[in-house]
C-alpha positions in Angstrom: 8.9 -6.6 13.9 8.1 -10.3 13.8 6.5 -11.9 10.7 3.2 -12.4 12.6 3.0 -8.6 13.2 3.6 -7.6 9.6 0.7 -6.1 7.7 -1.8 -7.8 5.5 -4.4 -6.0 3.3 -8.0 -7.1 3.8 -10.4 -6.9 0.8 -14.2 -7.2 1.0 -15.8 -9.9 -1.2 -16.0 -7.3 -4.1 -12.2 -7.0 -3.8 -12.2 -3.5 -2.4 -9.7 -2.6 0.4 -11.4 -2.2 3.7 -8.9 -2.9 6.4 -5.3 -3.7 7.3 -4.6 -6.4 9.8 -1.5 -8.4 10.9 -0.4 -11.7 9.4 -1.3 -13.5 12.6 -4.9 -12.4 12.4 -5.0 -13.1 8.6 -3.9 -16.6 9.2 -6.4 -17.1 12.0 -9.2 -15.8 9.7 -7.9 -18.1 6.9 -7.9 -21.1 9.2 -11.5 -20.3 10.3 -12.6 -20.0 6.6 -13.6 -16.4 7.0 -11.0 -15.3 4.3 -9.1 -16.6 1.4 -5.5 -15.6 0.4 -5.1 -13.6 -2.8 -1.9 -14.1 -4.8 -1.3 -10.5 -5.9 0.7 -11.7 -9.0 -2.0 -13.8 -10.7 -5.1 -13.1 -8.5 -5.5 -16.8 -7.7 -7.3 -17.4 -4.4 -6.4 -20.0 -1.8 -8.2 -21.7 1.1 -6.3 -22.7 4.2 -5.5 -26.2 2.8 -4.5 -24.8 -0.6 -2.3 -22.2 1.1 -0.4 -24.8 3.1 0.6 -26.4 -0.3 2.2 -23.2 -1.4 5.9 -23.6 -0.4 7.6 -20.4 0.5 11.0 -19.6 -0.9 13.8 -19.3 1.6 13.8 -15.5 1.3 10.0 -15.1 1.6 8.4 -14.2 4.9 7.0 -17.4 6.4 5.7 -18.6 9.7 7.4 -21.7 11.1 5.0 -24.3 12.7 6.2 -27.5 14.3 5.8 -29.6 11.2 5.5 -27.1 8.3 6.2 -23.5 7.1 3.4 -21.4 5.9 4.0 -18.3 3.7 2.9 -15.0 5.2 -0.2 -13.8 3.3 0.0 -10.2 2.1 -3.6 -9.9 0.8 -6.7 -11.7 1.9 -10.3 -11.4 0.7 -13.3 -11.9 3.0 -15.8 -14.5 2.0 -19.0 -12.7 3.1 -18.5 -9.0 3.9 -19.3 -6.7 0.9 -19.6 -3.2 2.6 -17.1 -0.4 2.6 -16.1 1.3 5.9 -16.8 4.9 6.4 -13.8 6.8 5.0 -13.8 9.7 7.5 -10.5 10.9 8.9 -10.9 11.4 12.7 -9.9 14.8 14.0 -6.9 14.4 16.3 -3.7 16.2 17.1 -1.7 13.5 15.4 -3.8 13.8 12.2 -3.5 17.6 12.2 0.3 17.1 12.2 0.0 14.7 9.3 -2.4 16.9 7.3 -0.1 20.0 7.8 3.0 18.0 7.2 4.7 19.3 10.4 4.8 22.8 8.9 3.7 26.1 10.4 0.7 27.2 8.5 1.6 30.9 9.0 5.3 31.2 8.2 6.0 27.9 6.5 8.8 26.7 8.7 9.3 23.1 9.9 10.9 23.6 13.3 10.2 20.1 14.6 7.4 18.5 16.5 8.4 20.0 19.9 8.3 23.5 18.4 4.8 23.2 16.9 1.4 23.7 18.5 -2.2 23.4 17.4 -3.6 26.9 16.8 -7.3 27.7 16.7 -7.8 30.1 13.7 -10.8 31.5 15.4 -9.7 31.4 19.1 -11.8 29.3 21.5 -12.5 32.5 23.5 -14.3 33.9 20.4 -16.3 30.7 19.9 -13.8 28.8 17.7 -14.2 25.0 17.7 -11.6 22.3 17.8 -12.2 20.7 14.4 -10.6 20.3 11.0 -11.8 23.6 9.6 -10.6 25.7 12.5 -7.2 24.2 13.7 -3.8 24.4 12.1 -0.2 23.9 13.1 1.7 26.9 14.2 5.3 27.3 15.3 5.7 28.7 18.8 6.7 32.2 17.5 3.6 32.5 15.2 1.3 31.1 17.9 2.7 33.7 20.4 2.4 36.5 17.8 -1.2 35.6 16.9 -2.1 35.1 20.6 -5.9 35.3 21.2 -6.8 37.0 17.9 -8.0 35.9 14.5 -5.3 35.9 11.7 -6.8 39.1 10.3 -6.7 40.9 13.7 -3.1 39.8 14.1 -2.1 40.8 10.6 -1.2 37.2 9.7 -2.1 35.1 6.7 -2.7 31.4 6.5 -0.7 29.6 3.8 -3.8 27.5 3.0 -7.3 27.2 4.5 -7.7 24.4 7.0 -10.0 21.6 5.8 -10.8 17.9 6.4 -8.1 15.8 4.7 -9.2 13.5 1.9 -6.7 10.7 2.4 -8.1 7.3 3.5 -7.8 6.7 7.2 -7.4 3.0 6.4 -3.8 3.5 5.2 -2.9 6.7 6.9 -1.5 5.1 10.0 0.8 2.9 8.1 4.5 3.7 7.7 4.9 0.8 5.2 2.5 0.0 2.4 3.4 -3.2 0.6 4.2 -3.0 -3.1 1.9 -6.1 -3.7 -1.1 -3.9 -2.5 -0.7 -1.5 -5.4 -3.1 -3.5 -7.6 -5.8 -3.1 -5.0 -5.3 0.4 -3.6 -6.2 3.5 -5.6 -2.9 5.3 -6.3 -4.0 8.7 -5.1 -5.1 7.3 -1.7 -1.9 5.3 -1.4 0.4 8.2 -2.3 -1.3 10.5 0.1 -1.0 7.9 2.9 2.7 7.4 2.3 3.5 11.1 2.0 
């Protein structure tokens, strides 16, 4: 991954995390005076011109321009925006896999992605909906055994009831969360996002 595609945390003007963007976009916003860079060590803020004066160490990620090197920002704060985004995790097959941790919710096995399916606890033929509260991961064997029945009718028991996840969608799609963000992200949200 190039330095320009690495992640940067975006804070609203109240210093609450609201988004994750790439370094390229963060530098564009910085140049356009929409954001300022936050130094996560001492919380000092920098405008574009101030940030150009910060000389990156040789081992630090930096973007090389024709006549200068600019340190890649890890955290930026918006100058004007003070709202928080809606923290609702979208129902999707991918997110069900994350919520259920690639584990069959009937037998507890982890056979691998190709051997798991989305099971409707109340089958669609009986009016079951495709949503957080009615869908779980099931291995192929359990899905076949349950067939077009409810768990009770099939004599099967769920390991835990399906529910909407509480982790923050903002960080859920990230495979890497920078250590420098830990001062700005609530630990419980961050841990759930990484898990």
